[in-house]
Each structure stands twice: as structure tokens, then as C-alpha cells.
N, C-alpha and C positions, 0 to 999 in steps of 0.2 A: 123360478127364474129358471130358463132354460141352458142345459149344459152343454158347451161346447166340445166337439171331438175331433182330433184330426183321423181322416179318412186313414184305412191302413189298406195297402192293396195285397192283400193275403187271400190266397184261394183253398177251398178244398183239393182243386185239381194238382196245387204243387204236392201236396200232403200225400196224395194217391200216386203220384209221377214217382214220387221218392220209394214206395212199396214196392214198384216194378223194377226200378232200378237196382233195387237190391236184391232181386229176385224173387221175391214174395209177393204174387199176386195179392191183391186186397180189394174189400169190397169198396165201391166208390164211397168216400167219406159224404156224409148227410150235408147239405147245406143246411148251417143252422139257423140262416135268415129264414127259413119255411118252418121254423118253430116259433117263430114270431107272429102271433096274431096280425093279420093283414086289417088294414084301414077298414073303417067301418063293420068289422067281425065282431067287436064288441061294444053292444049299445051303448052311446053316449060317448066313448073314447075312442079317440083317433091318434094314430100313429105322428107324434110331432118330431121326432128325431128317427130317420131310417136306422134298420140295423146294421152294427158295424161288428167285426169278429176280429178277437184279438188272439194269437197264437202263441205258444209257448212263451217264448221270454218276453214278447211283447203284453203279456199279463202286468208286468211293472208299469205299463202306461196306463192302466185302468184303475190298479188298486194303488194308493198312495202306501204302502206301507202294508204286510202282512201276505204279499205274493210267495213269500218264502216257503210257507206253511203250505199251500196250495201245492207247491212244485213236489215238496218234500212226500205227499201223499198219492201225487200223481195226476197231474194236470194235464189236459190236451188242448181245449181250446174255450173260449166265452165269446156269448154274443151279446151287445147291449143297445137296447132302445129305449125311446122314451114315449111314454103315451100323453095325451091331454084331453081334458075334455073343454066344453064349450065355458067354462066359468073360472078357464086357464087355471084346474087344478092340473098339478104332473104325477106322473109314476113313472119311475125307471125301474123298467126290466133288465135284468141279468140272468143268463143262462150260461151255465158251465158245464162242459164236456169235459168227464174227468176219465180215467185209465180204466176203471171199470164199477162195479155198482159198491164195493167195498169202499174206495175213495169217495164216491158220492156221498156215502152216510157219513163218513169221515168230517168231510167239510161241512154240511148240514149240521152236525153235531156240534160242532164249535160254534154257528151262525147262531143257532137259537137260544143259548143261551139258559136260564131258570124260569123266566115267565112266562108271558102270554097265552094263549088258547089253543087248542088242539081245532085243524083246519081239514076237513074231508078232501084232500087232492093227493096226488101220488103215492108214495109209499107209506108218507108220514108228511105232517106239514104242520107250523105255528104261524099265528098271526098274532103280534105283539104291536098293539096300538099302530102305526102306521107303516110296520114293516113285516114282511112275511116270506117263510122260506118253507120250501118243500123238497122233496127228493123222489125221483124216480130213475129206476135203471142206472146209468153212470152219470145223470143228470142232477144238478143242484138248481134248483130257481129260485131267484131272490127278487121281491117286489117291494120297493120302497116310495112312499107317498110322502108329502110335503106336511101333511098334517094328520091327526086320527080323526077327524069328522066324519060322520057316518056316509056320506056322498064318495070320500076317497077311499074309506073302507071297503065299501060295496064295490068299487072300482076295482081295487086290488083282488077281492074274491072271485070278480069277474073274469079280468085277466087271466088268475093263475087258473082257474077252470079253462078257460080256453086254451091256456099252454099244455095243460096236462092232457087235452083230449087230441093235440098236435101230437105229443111225444109217444112215437112210435118203441116202447120201451116196456118190460112187465114189470111189475111190482115187485118188489124184491126185499129179504129179508135182512136185517141189520147182519153183521159180522157176528160169529158165534161167539168168539172172547168179549163181545160186547153184551150178547144176550144172557150170556152165563153169570157177567158179572150184573146184571142188572136185576137179576134174582135177590141181590144184598142189599139193593139200595133203596132208599125211600123216595128216590126219582126216576122209577125205572125207565122213563121215555125219555131222561136227558143224560144217557150215558155218552160219554165223549170216546172216540174212535180215533186212531192214529198209528202211523207208521214210520216216526223219528223222534229222535232226543226234542226237536225244537217245538212239536206240539205238546208232547210229554210233559215239558217246563212251562207251558202255558198254562196247560189244567191242571198241574200239582208244581208249582214253581217253587218247591224246595227240593226239586232235582235236578236244577238248571245247571249245567255243567257236570255235573257226575257223569255224562257219557255212558249212560244203559245201554244205546244202541241195539234195541229190541228189533224184530222182524214186524210186530205189531203190537199193540196194547190198548189198553183203556181203563179210564178215569171215572169214578162213580161216587154220590155223595151218600151218605149214611149218617143223619143225624149231626153230630159235630164232628164226624171223622171224613174222610177222602179215602177211596179205597182204590187201588192199583191192581192190574194184572198184565204183566209183560210176556209174551212168548219169544222162544230162541230157536235157532235151528238144532241145538243139540243141549244135554244137560251139564256137559263142560262149559259150553258158551256161558249158559245160566249162571254156572255158579262162579266162573272167572268175573263176569260182568258186574255181579253182586259185590263179589270181595274187593275189587277194584272200587265199584262206587261206595262202598263202607268207607273204605279207607280214607276217599278224600271228604268225606261228611265229618269223620272224627278230626281227621289232619284242620280242616277248619277252625276247630275251635268251639262250634255252636252247638254242639253234641257230645255226647260220652258215651262210651258203649257199656252196655250193663253185664255185670259179669254173670255166668254161669247159663247161657245160652249153648244151645245144642249145634250141632256143625250144621251150615247152611241156614241158620237163623241169627238174628242179628236184631237186638232191642236199643235203641238208641233214645235218649233221654235229652232233650235242650233244656236251655236253660232257663226257658219259659214254661218248663214243665210239660212241654208237650212230647211226645214222644212219634218215633217214627220205628215201626216192626217190621221188620223184612225177613222172608223165607221163601227158599228156592225148593220147587217140588217136580221133580222131571226136567220139562226143558221150559217151566214158567217160574219167574219170579213174583210173590204177590207182597203187597204193601198194603199197612195200614197207618195212617198219619192224623194225629188228632191227640185229645188228651189221653195221659196215660192209666191204666186200670183195667177191671175186668170189661168193660163194653169193646174195647181195641182186640183184647185178647180172644173174645168171643165172636168178633167178626172175623179174625184170620182165621179160627178153629173153622169158621162157616162156609168161608173162601177155599178154603185146602181141603176139606172134606172128599174124601173118595181119589186126591188128585195123586 
């Protein structure tokens, strides 16, 4: 079934004009429509709904829930288009332009989940059934089919390859805080990266409402445990944020603080015997959440070694 959308009269010209009005000349913004494969450029698939671009707050018109996380990390624009084949199969293309490559990786890291198979497009990509994501430079590309039939999957890969060829951006590495944490994870290609508490609480729900307020951070899995590292401007802020968050956890009644921890270290044990081990080292806060015991201690020691 075709998806109908209201056309938005938003152009890159306005964005460029604002830059000059502020006294800061900018390169003309790329027309996102030029990054959508043209009709007949992908064999067997044609544009069924012409590309539309959503800028800034208009993202809420495209995404029903979840747009806040895009804005938190740094959202600019998104293009949406739809392709169809002669058998009335449909594939939706969404191409997000983020503030920078780090923001693009962050959105990608939350979109891919834990399943799927690696796809050789962009800096990294994952195809999971009829759903595909990849990132390249400041762009995140999402392709969604109606089903996971071989024809649909082949079409998704073909359109993804065409978009990849059109993107005039260099492949980039994930942010360093994510690549460092990946060394301690059993899923090194699924580390989540973020720049705010909303995404942190999505990746590690136990942190919801604690107000860690980091500049950036990452969360990864290691067996039964979740690992977190949060980065701050200075060590004082890191200490203060950790102190305040720990007090909130204890005040909530679900956790108790274990005696005997050193300054800048907190071992909290919940009623279900899960532990949240937190430590500050310099400008970073490290966390291990999961079953209490020697495994958690070893993970924390490995993460903070050399910090």
C-alpha cells in the first residue's frame, strides 16, 4: 500500500540564506533529492513517491515518536521516497543528514538492533529481514520493504548500493569512545553511541531520570552485563554528576549502596541481586550493570585500565 505524505515547501536555499544573513558564508546545501536514485536507475525498481525533504522540527511529521533522539544527537534534514517494482512491491527510502559523522553513527547504532547480517555499503551496514540501515559521513540511510522475500531483499540491496554511490562523503570510523568500549564487548559492531540522557536511558533503562548529562557516551553488551562509559568536560563535573545520580538511585529504594567503596566508586545492589558498579576516572564515568560478582569486577578493571 502506498504511503501518502503532505508536501513540504522547504528548500535548501532557505538554509543557505540563513547562513549568509548571520554573516557566515556557507557552502550551498546539497539537494537531498539528488541523493535518491532516479527513475529507471535501479533495474526493476522505479520511484513511486517522489522525494520529499523534512527539515528541523518537521521531522516529527515523518516519525511518529522517537524524533527527539535524532534532535538530541544532532539532526539536520531527512529525505523520504518510495520505490516500487512491477509486482507492486514497495521499498521506502529514508536518508537522514545529521550534524556530523559522529551523530550519523549514533543514529545508526540505535537503528540496527542486535540481529541481521553485515552489508557491504557505506562505513557499515546491516540488513535484517526487510529492514536495512547503513551510514556514511554525516548520512544515515534506512530502507524498509514490505516483506523479506528474496526479490524485496535484492531490491533493498540494489537501492542501497545506488544511494551509496551517490553519497559524496568519505567513510568514517565510529567515535573513539565507542571503538574503545567495543574492545570489551562480545558484540563489538553493535556499540551504541549517544550525546544525551534520552538516548542513554533507551540503551540502559536503569539510568532513566538520573540526569547524567554527559557530552557523549557509549553502551555495549558483554555477556549478561551492560557496559557504559560517559565523557565530561572536566573531572569535577564527572564526579558531581556521578554523586547526584547515585543519590537518586539509593533514594528510589530499589538499590542500596555497598559499604567499603573507595572515593569515586559506587557499588549498588538491587533487590533482584543485580548490581550497578560505577566509577569515575578523570573526565569519564564507567558503569557495569548486571549480575554481581567477579565478572562485573573484571569488566570494570578492564574498562578502566590506564584511565
